[in-house]
C-alpha positions as a Python dict, from the first residue, in 0.01 Angstrom:
ca = {
    (1, 'P'): (0, 0, 0),
    (2, 'R'): (40, -329, -182),
    (3, 'N'): (412, -342, -106),
    (4, 'P'): (497, -164, 220),
    (5, 'A'): (867, -219, 151),
    (6, 'E'): (844, 42, -124),
    (7, 'L'): (749, 311, 129),
    (8, 'P'): (1020, 560, 231),
    (9, 'P'): (1110, 556, 603),
    (10, 'R'): (865, 825, 715),
    (11, 'R'): (529, 869, 890),
    (12, 'T'): (236, 827, 656),
    (13, 'C'): (-120, 916, 755),
    (14, 'I'): (-466, 831, 628),
    (15, 'N'): (-782, 1031, 680),
    (16, 'T'): (-997, 845, 927),
    (17, 'H'): (-1321, 993, 793),
    (18, 'M'): (-1320, 674, 582),
    (19, 'L'): (-1319, 456, 893),
    (20, 'S'): (-1603, 368, 1125),
    (21, 'T'): (-1671, 580, 1429),
    (22, 'R'): (-1562, 306, 1667),
    (23, 'V'): (-1232, 251, 1484),
    (24, 'R'): (-1169, 626, 1473),
    (25, 'A'): (-1210, 641, 1846),
    (26, 'V'): (-908, 416, 1901),
    (27, 'A'): (-563, 567, 1853),
    (28, 'F'): (-301, 319, 1739),
    (29, 'A'): (-6, 282, 1501),
    (30, 'V'): (128, -8, 1293),
    (31, 'L'): (503, -43, 1254),
    (32, 'L'): (608, -112, 895),
    (33, 'P'): (936, -237, 742),
    (34, 'H'): (1237, -6, 722),
    (35, 'G'): (1132, 176, 1041),
    (36, 'S'): (842, 360, 882),
    (37, 'C'): (519, 419, 1075),
    (38, 'F'): (169, 389, 932),
    (39, 'A'): (-51, 588, 1171),
    (40, 'L'): (-424, 648, 1200),
    (41, 'K'): (-493, 1020, 1229),
    (42, 'R'): (-805, 1163, 1388),
    (43, 'P'): (-986, 1420, 1173),
    (44, 'R'): (-957, 1769, 1306),
    (45, 'G'): (-1212, 1827, 1580),
    (46, 'R'): (-1452, 2116, 1566),
    (47, 'A'): (-1340, 2403, 1785),
    (48, 'S'): (-1619, 2556, 1987),
    (49, 'I'): (-1754, 2881, 1851),
    (50, 'H'): (-1653, 3087, 2151),
    (51, 'M'): (-1296, 2959, 2115),
    (52, 'Q'): (-1298, 3058, 1749),
    (53, 'V'): (-1413, 3411, 1826),
    (54, 'G'): (-1153, 3453, 2095),
    (55, 'G'): (-1332, 3425, 2425),
    (56, 'A'): (-1551, 3222, 2658),
    (57, 'F'): (-1925, 3255, 2703),
    (58, 'P'): (-2008, 3566, 2904),
    (59, 'S'): (-2058, 3561, 3278),
    (60, 'A'): (-2414, 3526, 3405),
    (61, 'E'): (-2331, 3820, 3634),
    (62, 'R'): (-2241, 4066, 3358),
    (63, 'W'): (-2550, 4267, 3449),
    (64, 'K'): (-2357, 4393, 3755),
    (65, 'Q'): (-2173, 4655, 3555),
    (66, 'H'): (-2507, 4820, 3479),
    (67, 'L'): (-2660, 4813, 3830),
    (68, 'L'): (-2457, 5007, 4086),
    (69, 'S'): (-2508, 4973, 4459),
    (70, 'E'): (-2333, 5306, 4528),
    (71, 'P'): (-2371, 5645, 4355),
    (72, 'P'): (-2089, 5750, 4123),
    (73, 'P'): (-1824, 6000, 4238),
    (74, 'A'): (-1931, 6359, 4298),
    (75, 'E'): (-1741, 6483, 3993),
    (76, 'T'): (-1957, 6263, 3768),
    (77, 'P'): (-2297, 6257, 3941),
    (78, 'A'): (-2581, 6036, 3828),
    (79, 'V'): (-2817, 6191, 3575),
    (80, 'P'): (-3173, 6208, 3713),
    (81, 'V'): (-3457, 6030, 3532),
    (82, 'L'): (-3793, 6164, 3648),
    (83, 'V'): (-4052, 5884, 3642),
    (84, 'L'): (-4402, 6013, 3564),
    (85, 'Q'): (-4693, 5771, 3584),
    (86, 'Q'): (-5022, 5818, 3403),
    (87, 'E'): (-5220, 5890, 3717),
    (88, 'E'): (-5004, 6190, 3807),
    (89, 'Y'): (-4907, 6330, 3468),
    (90, 'A'): (-5193, 6577, 3418),
    (91, 'D'): (-5139, 6738, 3760),
    (92, 'W'): (-4763, 6748, 3710),
    (93, 'L'): (-4797, 6909, 3367),
    (94, 'A'): (-5039, 7173, 3497),
    (95, 'A'): (-4787, 7272, 3764),
    (96, 'Q'): (-4512, 7342, 3509),
    (97, 'S'): (-4425, 7685, 3374),
    (98, 'D'): (-4567, 7804, 3042),
    (99, 'E'): (-4225, 7761, 2882),
    (100, 'R'): (-4198, 7403, 3012),
    (101, 'Q'): (-4549, 7320, 2888),
    (102, 'A'): (-4468, 7463, 2544),
    (103, 'Y'): (-4148, 7257, 2537),
    (104, 'L'): (-4337, 6938, 2622),
    (105, 'A'): (-4609, 7017, 2369),
    (106, 'A'): (-4343, 7051, 2100),
    (107, 'A'): (-4218, 6708, 2208),
    (108, 'G'): (-4570, 6570, 2158),
    (109, 'L'): (-4637, 6539, 2531),
    (110, 'S'): (-4923, 6780, 2586),
    (111, 'T'): (-5109, 6465, 2693),
    (112, 'F'): (-4975, 6146, 2850),
    (113, 'K'): (-4813, 5895, 2616),
    (114, 'D'): (-4691, 5567, 2756),
    (115, 'D'): (-4322, 5473, 2735),
    (116, 'K'): (-4210, 5818, 2617),
    (117, 'L'): (-3866, 5949, 2705),
    (118, 'V'): (-3774, 6318, 2678),
    (119, 'L'): (-3474, 6527, 2776),
    (120, 'L'): (-3585, 6826, 2984),
    (121, 'P'): (-3415, 7168, 2951),
    (122, 'E'): (-3233, 7130, 3284),
    (123, 'K'): (-3050, 6824, 3144),
    (124, 'R'): (-3250, 6561, 3324),
    (125, 'W'): (-3474, 6306, 3162),
    (126, 'A'): (-3844, 6243, 3204),
    (127, 'F'): (-3985, 5897, 3147),
    (128, 'L'): (-4359, 5842, 3113),
    (129, 'T'): (-4497, 5502, 3205),
    (130, 'K'): (-4852, 5382, 3247),
    (131, 'N'): (-4757, 5157, 3537),
    (132, 'A'): (-4412, 5169, 3696),
    (133, 'S'): (-4488, 4843, 3880),
    (134, 'S'): (-4501, 4649, 3554),
    (135, 'L'): (-4203, 4415, 3544),
    (136, 'F'): (-4074, 4549, 3213),
    (137, 'A'): (-4163, 4917, 3269),
    (138, 'F'): (-3796, 5026, 3277),
    (139, 'S'): (-3646, 4756, 3054),
    (140, 'S'): (-3620, 4977, 2746),
    (141, 'L'): (-3419, 5251, 2919),
    (142, 'P'): (-3074, 5085, 2928),
    (143, 'S'): (-3061, 5083, 2548),
    (144, 'R'): (-3246, 5413, 2491),
    (145, 'L'): (-3053, 5642, 2722),
    (146, 'P'): (-2698, 5753, 2635),
    (147, 'T'): (-2476, 5476, 2767),
    (148, 'D'): (-2182, 5692, 2873),
    (149, 'A'): (-2359, 5809, 3189),
    (150, 'T'): (-2503, 5665, 3510),
    (151, 'Y'): (-2866, 5735, 3598),
    (152, 'A'): (-3083, 5760, 3908),
    (153, 'L'): (-3461, 5724, 3910),
    (154, 'E'): (-3669, 5996, 4078),
    (155, 'S'): (-4041, 5991, 4142),
    (156, 'S'): (-4301, 6166, 4355),
    (157, 'L'): (-4473, 5828, 4387),
    (158, 'P'): (-4300, 5532, 4553),
    (159, 'L'): (-4076, 5343, 4311),
    (160, 'P'): (-4162, 4973, 4280),
    (161, 'P'): (-3929, 4707, 4424),
    (162, 'T'): (-3899, 4561, 4073),
    (163, 'A'): (-3739, 4873, 3920),
    (164, 'A'): (-3380, 4742, 3936),
    (165, 'L'): (-3483, 4398, 3808),
    (166, 'S'): (-3668, 4565, 3521),
    (167, 'W'): (-3358, 4765, 3431),
    (168, 'G'): (-3131, 4461, 3459),
    (169, 'L'): (-3351, 4249, 3232),
    (170, 'G'): (-3310, 4521, 2970),
    (171, 'C'): (-2931, 4478, 2985),
    (172, 'Y'): (-2930, 4125, 2843),
    (173, 'S'): (-2779, 4033, 2509),
    (174, 'F'): (-2603, 3719, 2391),
    (175, 'D'): (-2290, 3821, 2202),
    (176, 'A'): (-2072, 3513, 2257),
    (177, 'C'): (-2084, 3420, 1889),
    (178, 'K'): (-1995, 3763, 1756),
    (179, 'G'): (-1663, 3756, 1572),
    (180, 'S'): (-1394, 3988, 1446),
    (181, 'L'): (-1629, 4200, 1237),
    (182, 'T'): (-1832, 4298, 1542),
    (183, 'R'): (-1523, 4354, 1756),
    (184, 'K'): (-1381, 4596, 1500),
    (185, 'R'): (-1707, 4788, 1488),
    (186, 'N'): (-1719, 4812, 1867),
    (187, 'E'): (-1360, 4926, 1923),
    (188, 'G'): (-1368, 5246, 2127),
    (189, 'A'): (-1748, 5246, 2138),
    (190, 'P'): (-1933, 5334, 2463),
    (191, 'P'): (-2092, 5056, 2669),
    (192, 'K'): (-2385, 4875, 2514),
    (193, 'F'): (-2621, 4959, 2801),
    (194, 'A'): (-2664, 5248, 3041),
    (195, 'S'): (-2607, 5202, 3416),
    (196, 'L'): (-2845, 5269, 3705),
    (197, 'V'): (-2792, 5337, 4073),
    (198, 'V'): (-3014, 5077, 4242),
    (199, 'P'): (-3311, 5259, 4401),
    (200, 'G'): (-3353, 5227, 4776),
    (201, 'A'): (-3692, 5063, 4728),
    (202, 'C'): (-3527, 4760, 4563),
    (203, 'D'): (-3384, 4459, 4742),
    (204, 'A'): (-3038, 4441, 4584),
    (205, 'T'): (-2976, 4082, 4696),
    (206, 'D'): (-3308, 3956, 4563),
    (207, 'T'): (-3251, 4142, 4236),
    (208, 'A'): (-2905, 3991, 4199),
    (209, 'T'): (-3040, 3642, 4261),
    (210, 'A'): (-3309, 3678, 3996),
    (211, 'L'): (-3084, 3836, 3734),
    (212, 'S'): (-2800, 3585, 3771),
    (213, 'G'): (-3042, 3293, 3741),
    (214, 'T'): (-3218, 3449, 3442),
    (215, 'F'): (-2897, 3531, 3257),
    (216, 'L'): (-2766, 3177, 3314),
    (217, 'C'): (-3089, 3023, 3189),
    (218, 'R'): (-3097, 3243, 2879),
    (219, 'D'): (-2728, 3186, 2800),
    (220, 'L'): (-2759, 2807, 2816),
    (221, 'I'): (-3056, 2810, 2579),
    (222, 'N'): (-2900, 3061, 2339),
    (223, 'A'): (-2572, 2872, 2302),
    (224, 'P'): (-2553, 2696, 1962),
    (225, 'A'): (-2630, 2326, 1985),
    (226, 'A'): (-2281, 2239, 1862),
    (227, 'D'): (-2146, 2415, 2171),
    (228, 'M'): (-2406, 2291, 2419),
    (229, 'G'): (-2421, 1915, 2388),
    (230, 'P'): (-2457, 1674, 2682),
    (231, 'A'): (-2088, 1706, 2774),
    (232, 'E'): (-2100, 2085, 2767),
    (233, 'L'): (-2421, 2085, 2970),
    (234, 'E'): (-2243, 1872, 3226),
    (235, 'S'): (-1952, 2116, 3224),
    (236, 'A'): (-2189, 2409, 3284),
    (237, 'T'): (-2342, 2218, 3575),
    (238, 'R'): (-2001, 2151, 3724),
    (239, 'S'): (-1904, 2517, 3692),
    (240, 'L'): (-2221, 2618, 3876),
    (241, 'A'): (-2158, 2356, 4143),
    (242, 'A'): (-1801, 2473, 4194),
    (243, 'A'): (-1919, 2832, 4240),
    (244, 'C'): (-2185, 2734, 4494),
    (245, 'G'): (-2027, 2447, 4686),
    (246, 'A'): (-2240, 2170, 4537),
    (247, 'S'): (-2135, 1824, 4418),
    (248, 'V'): (-2197, 1667, 4079),
    (249, 'S'): (-2191, 1311, 3952),
    (250, 'T'): (-2292, 1160, 3620),
    (251, 'V'): (-2418, 826, 3494),
    (252, 'E'): (-2297, 734, 3146),
    (253, 'G'): (-2225, 443, 2916),
    (254, 'E'): (-2306, 93, 3036),
    (255, 'A'): (-2424, 221, 3375),
    (256, 'L'): (-2672, 449, 3198),
    (257, 'L'): (-2792, 163, 2978),
    (258, 'Q'): (-2856, -57, 3280),
    (259, 'G'): (-2994, 205, 3518),
    (260, 'Y'): (-3165, 461, 3293),
    (261, 'P'): (-3242, 270, 2974),
    (262, 'Q'): (-3483, 522, 2820),
    (263, 'I'): (-3232, 807, 2853),
    (264, 'H'): (-2976, 582, 2687),
    (265, 'A'): (-3212, 476, 2409),
    (266, 'V'): (-3299, 833, 2311),
    (267, 'G'): (-2938, 952, 2310),
    (268, 'R'): (-2746, 651, 2181),
    (269, 'A'): (-2754, 758, 1814),
    (270, 'A'): (-2549, 1072, 1882),
    (271, 'A'): (-2180, 1105, 1802),
    (272, 'D'): (-1923, 967, 2045),
    (273, 'A'): (-1851, 1312, 2188),
    (274, 'R'): (-2223, 1376, 2247),
    (275, 'Q'): (-2329, 1057, 2422),
    (276, 'P'): (-2618, 1069, 2672),
    (277, 'R'): (-2582, 1101, 3046),
    (278, 'L'): (-2774, 1172, 3364),
    (279, 'I'): (-2628, 1471, 3547),
    (280, 'D'): (-2689, 1471, 3924),
    (281, 'L'): (-2619, 1782, 4137),
    (282, 'T'): (-2670, 1790, 4513),
    (283, 'W'): (-2639, 2079, 4759),
    (284, 'G'): (-2745, 2166, 5113),
    (285, 'E'): (-2765, 2007, 5455),
    (286, 'E'): (-2864, 1641, 5472),
    (287, 'G'): (-3145, 1700, 5720),
    (288, 'A'): (-3304, 1993, 5535),
    (289, 'P'): (-3630, 1955, 5340),
    (290, 'K'): (-3559, 1775, 5013),
    (291, 'V'): (-3646, 1954, 4690),
    (292, 'T'): (-3566, 1775, 4364),
    (293, 'L'): (-3564, 1947, 4026),
    (294, 'V'): (-3572, 1748, 3702),
    (295, 'G'): (-3482, 1904, 3367),
    (296, 'K'): (-3529, 1785, 3012),
    (297, 'G'): (-3186, 1827, 2854),
    (298, 'V'): (-3240, 1740, 2489),
    (299, 'C'): (-2950, 1945, 2355),
    (300, 'F'): (-3076, 1917, 1999),
    (301, 'D'): (-3385, 1745, 1868),
    (302, 'T'): (-3395, 1629, 1509),
    (303, 'G'): (-3714, 1442, 1586),
    (304, 'G'): (-3527, 1116, 1540),
    (305, 'L'): (-3640, 882, 1264),
    (306, 'D'): (-3976, 1065, 1269),
    (307, 'I'): (-3772, 1364, 1157),
    (308, 'K'): (-3893, 1719, 1206),
    (309, 'P'): (-3944, 1953, 910),
    (310, 'A'): (-3672, 2216, 870),
    (311, 'S'): (-3891, 2497, 1004),
    (312, 'A'): (-3957, 2307, 1327),
    (313, 'M'): (-3592, 2207, 1370),
    (314, 'L'): (-3457, 2560, 1339),
    (315, 'T'): (-3495, 2648, 1709),
    (316, 'M'): (-3432, 2302, 1852),
    (317, 'K'): (-3121, 2414, 2035),
    (318, 'K'): (-3380, 2530, 2288),
    (319, 'D'): (-3502, 2177, 2358),
    (320, 'M'): (-3274, 2169, 2660),
    (321, 'G'): (-3465, 2467, 2797),
    (322, 'G'): (-3601, 2259, 3085),
    (323, 'A'): (-3247, 2178, 3194),
    (324, 'A'): (-3154, 2546, 3164),
    (325, 'H'): (-3448, 2633, 3390),
    (326, 'V'): (-3362, 2389, 3668),
    (327, 'L'): (-2998, 2502, 3659),
    (328, 'G'): (-3102, 2868, 3667),
    (329, 'L'): (-3338, 2791, 3955),
    (330, 'A'): (-3066, 2594, 4134),
    (331, 'S'): (-2837, 2894, 4095),
    (332, 'M'): (-3096, 3114, 4265),
    (333, 'V'): (-3160, 2869, 4549),
    (334, 'M'): (-2791, 2810, 4620),
    (335, 'R'): (-2684, 3174, 4595),
    (336, 'A'): (-2966, 3273, 4831),
    (337, 'K'): (-2867, 2985, 5064),
    (338, 'L'): (-3224, 2870, 5107),
    (339, 'P'): (-3243, 2603, 5380),
    (340, 'V'): (-3327, 2305, 5160),
    (341, 'R'): (-3153, 1990, 5047),
    (342, 'L'): (-3146, 2051, 4673),
    (343, 'R'): (-3105, 1785, 4409),
    (344, 'V'): (-3101, 1856, 4035),
    (345, 'L'): (-3134, 1575, 3779),
    (346, 'V'): (-3072, 1660, 3415),
    (347, 'A'): (-3135, 1397, 3148),
    (348, 'A'): (-2886, 1519, 2885),
    (349, 'V'): (-2918, 1370, 2537),
    (350, 'E'): (-2918, 1456, 2170),
    (351, 'N'): (-3203, 1302, 1969),
    (352, 'S'): (-3004, 1221, 1657),
    (353, 'I'): (-3045, 1001, 1351),
    (354, 'S'): (-2818, 708, 1275),
    (355, 'G'): (-2835, 335, 1224),
    (356, 'D'): (-2844, 300, 1602),
    (357, 'A'): (-3140, 532, 1657),
    (358, 'F'): (-3448, 404, 1838),
    (359, 'R'): (-3742, 339, 1606),
    (360, 'P'): (-4118, 380, 1586),
    (361, 'G'): (-4263, 55, 1713),
    (362, 'D'): (-3975, -19, 1948),
    (363, 'V'): (-4061, -104, 2307),
    (364, 'L'): (-3843, 58, 2573),
    (365, 'V'): (-3810, -42, 2937),
    (366, 'A'): (-3794, 244, 3189),
    (367, 'R'): (-3602, 255, 3515),
    (368, 'N'): (-3907, 134, 3711),
    (369, 'G'): (-3970, -158, 3473),
    (370, 'K'): (-4268, -10, 3290),
    (371, 'T'): (-4256, -57, 2914),
    (372, 'T'): (-4337, 201, 2648),
    (373, 'E'): (-4426, 147, 2283),
    (374, 'I'): (-4275, 418, 2067),
    (375, 'G'): (-4548, 580, 1861),
    (376, 'N'): (-4327, 869, 1752),
    (377, 'T'): (-3955, 927, 1807),
    (378, 'D'): (-4019, 1301, 1826),
    (379, 'A'): (-4198, 1249, 2159),
    (380, 'E'): (-3861, 1177, 2319),
    (381, 'G'): (-3859, 1429, 2602),
    (382, 'R'): (-4110, 1239, 2812),
    (383, 'L'): (-3901, 924, 2773),
    (384, 'V'): (-3588, 1073, 2927),
    (385, 'L'): (-3787, 1256, 3195),
    (386, 'A'): (-3955, 930, 3295),
    (387, 'D'): (-3628, 766, 3402),
    (388, 'A'): (-3518, 1081, 3585),
    (389, 'L'): (-3852, 1113, 3766),
    (390, 'V'): (-3827, 757, 3896),
    (391, 'E'): (-3490, 845, 4048),
    (392, 'A'): (-3622, 1178, 4175),
    (393, 'C'): (-3892, 1001, 4376),
    (394, 'A'): (-3650, 746, 4524),
    (395, 'E'): (-3547, 977, 4809),
    (396, 'Q'): (-3908, 1070, 4891),
    (397, 'P'): (-3851, 1444, 4861),
    (398, 'E'): (-4095, 1703, 4991),
    (399, 'L'): (-4133, 1835, 4634),
    (400, 'V'): (-4048, 1721, 4282),
    (401, 'V'): (-4056, 1976, 4000),
    (402, 'D'): (-3982, 1900, 3638),
    (403, 'C'): (-3935, 2159, 3364),
    (404, 'A'): (-3949, 2074, 2996),
    (405, 'T'): (-4005, 2212, 2649),
    (406, 'L'): (-4233, 1917, 2608),
    (407, 'T'): (-4525, 1975, 2371),
    (408, 'G'): (-4646, 2203, 2095),
    (409, 'A'): (-4995, 2138, 2230),
    (410, 'G'): (-4909, 2339, 2539),
    (411, 'R'): (-4824, 2635, 2319),
    (412, 'V'): (-5146, 2598, 2123),
    (413, 'A'): (-5339, 2603, 2451),
    (414, 'L'): (-5162, 2892, 2625),
    (415, 'G'): (-4940, 3061, 2368),
    (416, 'T'): (-4565, 3095, 2387),
    (417, 'D'): (-4535, 3313, 2698),
    (418, 'V'): (-4724, 3111, 2959),
    (419, 'P'): (-4601, 2768, 3077),
    (420, 'A'): (-4864, 2502, 3134),
    (421, 'L'): (-4863, 2368, 3490),
    (422, 'F'): (-4975, 2018, 3586),
    (423, 'C'): (-4968, 1845, 3925),
    (424, 'N'): (-5062, 1517, 4088),
    (425, 'D'): (-5312, 1491, 4375),
    (426, 'A'): (-5039, 1537, 4635),
    (427, 'G'): (-4924, 1855, 4461),
    (428, 'V'): (-5254, 2044, 4435),
    (429, 'D'): (-5185, 2277, 4728),
    (430, 'V'): (-4832, 2346, 4607),
    (431, 'A'): (-4958, 2412, 4254),
    (432, 'E'): (-5206, 2669, 4387),
    (433, 'Q'): (-4923, 2839, 4576),
    (434, 'L'): (-4714, 2846, 4259),
    (435, 'V'): (-4994, 3006, 4059),
    (436, 'A'): (-5029, 3272, 4329),
    (437, 'A'): (-4652, 3330, 4332),
    (438, 'S'): (-4645, 3356, 3954),
    (439, 'A'): (-4903, 3635, 3967),
    (440, 'S'): (-4719, 3833, 4232),
    (441, 'E'): (-4383, 3785, 4056),
    (442, 'Q'): (-4529, 3869, 3712),
    (443, 'D'): (-4393, 3535, 3594),
    (444, 'Q'): (-4715, 3372, 3491),
    (445, 'V'): (-4793, 3001, 3483),
    (446, 'W'): (-5136, 2854, 3425),
    (447, 'R'): (-5267, 2527, 3560),
    (448, 'L'): (-5419, 2270, 3323),
    (449, 'P'): (-5594, 1953, 3439),
    (450, 'L'): (-5425, 1616, 3469),
    (451, 'W'): (-5748, 1481, 3327),
    (452, 'P'): (-5785, 1105, 3393),
    (453, 'G'): (-6043, 1075, 3117),
    (454, 'Y'): (-5758, 1090, 2863),
    (455, 'R'): (-5546, 826, 3037),
    (456, 'E'): (-5668, 549, 2808),
    (457, 'Q'): (-5512, 729, 2512),
    (458, 'I'): (-5164, 626, 2623),
    (459, 'D'): (-5251, 258, 2666),
    (460, 'S'): (-5064, 24, 2431),
    (461, 'K'): (-5164, -313, 2289),
    (462, 'V'): (-4809, -445, 2308),
    (463, 'A'): (-4661, -261, 2609),
    (464, 'D'): (-4768, -92, 2930),
    (465, 'L'): (-4778, 255, 2773),
    (466, 'K'): (-4745, 452, 2450),
    (467, 'N'): (-4542, 770, 2429),
    (468, 'I'): (-4810, 956, 2230),
    (469, 'G'): (-5184, 1007, 2262),
    (470, 'A'): (-5454, 877, 2033),
    (471, 'G'): (-5499, 1192, 1825),
    (472, 'P'): (-5413, 1558, 1774),
    (473, 'Y'): (-5605, 1692, 2074),
    (474, 'G'): (-5503, 1730, 2438),
    (475, 'G'): (-5138, 1654, 2371),
    (476, 'A'): (-5006, 1848, 2670),
    (477, 'I'): (-5239, 1654, 2899),
    (478, 'T'): (-5153, 1310, 2761),
    (479, 'A'): (-4782, 1394, 2789),
    (480, 'A'): (-4831, 1492, 3154),
    (481, 'L'): (-5034, 1175, 3215),
    (482, 'Y'): (-4744, 972, 3077),
    (483, 'L'): (-4500, 1142, 3317),
    (484, 'N'): (-4740, 1085, 3605),
    (485, 'E'): (-4691, 710, 3556),
    (486, 'F'): (-4334, 753, 3681),
    (487, 'V'): (-4408, 973, 3982),
    (488, 'E'): (-4458, 707, 4245),
    (489, 'A'): (-4349, 610, 4591),
    (490, 'P'): (-4037, 391, 4598),
    (491, 'E'): (-4109, 25, 4669),
    (492, 'D'): (-3886, 24, 4977),
    (493, 'G'): (-3974, 376, 5089),
    (494, 'A'): (-4128, 300, 5432),
    (495, 'D'): (-3955, 196, 5751),
    (496, 'G'): (-4158, -118, 5810),
    (497, 'G'): (-4054, -326, 5509),
    (498, 'P'): (-4185, -385, 5157),
    (499, 'D'): (-4541, -482, 5250),
    (500, 'E'): (-4595, -182, 5474),
    (501, 'A'): (-4423, 42, 5217),
    (502, 'A'): (-4661, -68, 4945),
    (503, 'E'): (-4956, 19, 5166),
    (504, 'T'): (-4843, 347, 5322),
    (505, 'A'): (-4593, 517, 5092),
    (506, 'Q'): (-4735, 791, 4872),
    (507, 'P'): (-4595, 973, 4569),
    (508, 'P'): (-4436, 1306, 4653),
    (509, 'P'): (-4602, 1634, 4551),
    (510, 'W'): (-4513, 1680, 4184),
    (511, 'L'): (-4529, 1984, 3959),
    (512, 'H'): (-4473, 1963, 3583),
    (513, 'L'): (-4409, 2276, 3376),
    (514, 'D'): (-4443, 2249, 2998),
    (515, 'M'): (-4288, 2565, 2852),
    (516, 'M'): (-4165, 2737, 2537),
    (517, 'A'): (-3844, 2871, 2698),
    (518, 'Y'): (-3796, 3100, 2398),
    (519, 'N'): (-3907, 3446, 2290),
    (520, 'T'): (-4016, 3433, 1928),
    (521, 'G'): (-3971, 3811, 1894),
    (522, 'S'): (-3805, 4095, 2082),
    (523, 'K'): (-3962, 4326, 2339),
    (524, 'P'): (-3793, 4542, 2603),
    (525, 'G'): (-3639, 4310, 2859),
    (526, 'R'): (-3735, 4006, 2653),
    (527, 'P'): (-3502, 3977, 2352),
    (528, 'E'): (-3565, 3711, 2094),
    (529, 'G'): (-3409, 3384, 2207),
    (530, 'G'): (-3389, 3182, 2526),
    (531, 'E'): (-3613, 3291, 2810),
    (532, 'A'): (-3674, 3195, 3173),
    (533, 'M'): (-4045, 3124, 3217),
    (534, 'G'): (-4191, 3045, 3557),
    (535, 'M'): (-3844, 3020, 3712),
    (536, 'R'): (-3871, 3322, 3941),
    (537, 'A'): (-4214, 3203, 4050),
    (538, 'L'): (-4070, 2862, 4140),
    (539, 'Y'): (-3795, 3028, 4340),
    (540, 'R'): (-4047, 3237, 4533),
    (541, 'L'): (-4254, 2925, 4601),
    (542, 'I'): (-3954, 2745, 4752),
    (543, 'E'): (-3851, 3052, 4950),
    (544, 'R'): (-4198, 3106, 5093),
    (545, 'R'): (-4260, 2739, 5164),
    (546, 'W'): (-3937, 2664, 5346),
    (547, 'G'): (-3819, 3008, 5451),
    (548, 'S'): (-3512, 3210, 5368),
    (549, 'A'): (-3170, 3141, 5511),
    (550, 'A'): (-3077, 3289, 5845),
    (551, 'K'): (-2899, 3618, 5794),
}
């Protein structure tokens, strides 16, 4: 006001949307004449969506209500589900009575038909499947069978050890953002999914480990970006650590700028509440084999100043899918108490647009001193991973694994379901073991070459490196080659001093997974949305390589 003396003695507020972000961040008041107070008022913050709908995000162990370790009480026995595989169906059908055969013929089952479910006259179900050992063979049943009963699988052939996992994967849905309309519709309704008594052929502990890790990974990816920024990703990491006895630290602000400058550069344009950070989780005995996981945690990717088109930006909440994978994998390792010294590094940023955003043509300096010319701000994931990989190698771990939704080129090469796997020379044997584990776990990854012939494409005329290749081809390979520049032995890594270290220290075995982390459509056990890809295979690799915990 021009004349503050004319103000009545009361508190007057202004809307700080008209002020700069930095001024808004400071709370202060100015005393005026006549005892009045002229105060700056923060605009109302955005409440998280799960607070608005009246609850927190669901537990990653919510599958437990649908997989029972003990049969139900005798007064409400489990309903049998007879599993009939293609190889046995003709003989089974021929052994049935004429009335039963006529009944099945009327149901269209005079010949075998895959994935058919029919209620038999004696009030038990028959389920036809071409291959019961397929990971998703039973994933449709939790939503197809009446959900007010508990079921037990029966079969003349041995049931596969994956049957319970298959059922549990079919019990996933992400309903955290459903509001009052959905709650009213569901009042008094039966459960969403049917329950199963875990078959004796299944390892209940192994199933629980896989399902909890998968549900956590999917939930983190499916959360709206406004509710899963760098701070919320840190909070999720701390919650996991608290549940498993791990420790967490973060590097932010000036320390991040000085120590991890590329992570800072990518994330600095975000709002004050969504500033970048490096999240560092550690767990396990000091003397155990060191395994370090690195996750790309780009919580939303606009593309930066090289902005994405709207169609490409629509699913960019999933660009922290690499971070979700390493946290899901960490959950599995810690809950199974595998005898390793686990470290998880998550480079958590939001690639936003503002006057402070990094630009095409800028030159960034990484944690190891290498410089990168920015050819495209939408190739930001490799920049944040580079700093984290330098730190990952500092402890000379037995294995470094990074997971990232890194390139569209990887999807062009292998489609959306199969992550591309790259490795350095030290990691060839481990990569072969991972490919074998992925086949046995039905969690496929496929190895692509870290082809040195394309290395020249990421040379820069003004810096050490460029963050993009020379053209539209081989983009997944050039991205992996860029990351390989930051997988190196630490300068002081040997016992005999710097000179000996330079001569004898070698980079650790390194695996890089470039993945989609998202189902573009729905199938049984694989609903549209966030998906764990290659995670169970990685867990099995670690378990087989370093052994399971002593019982």
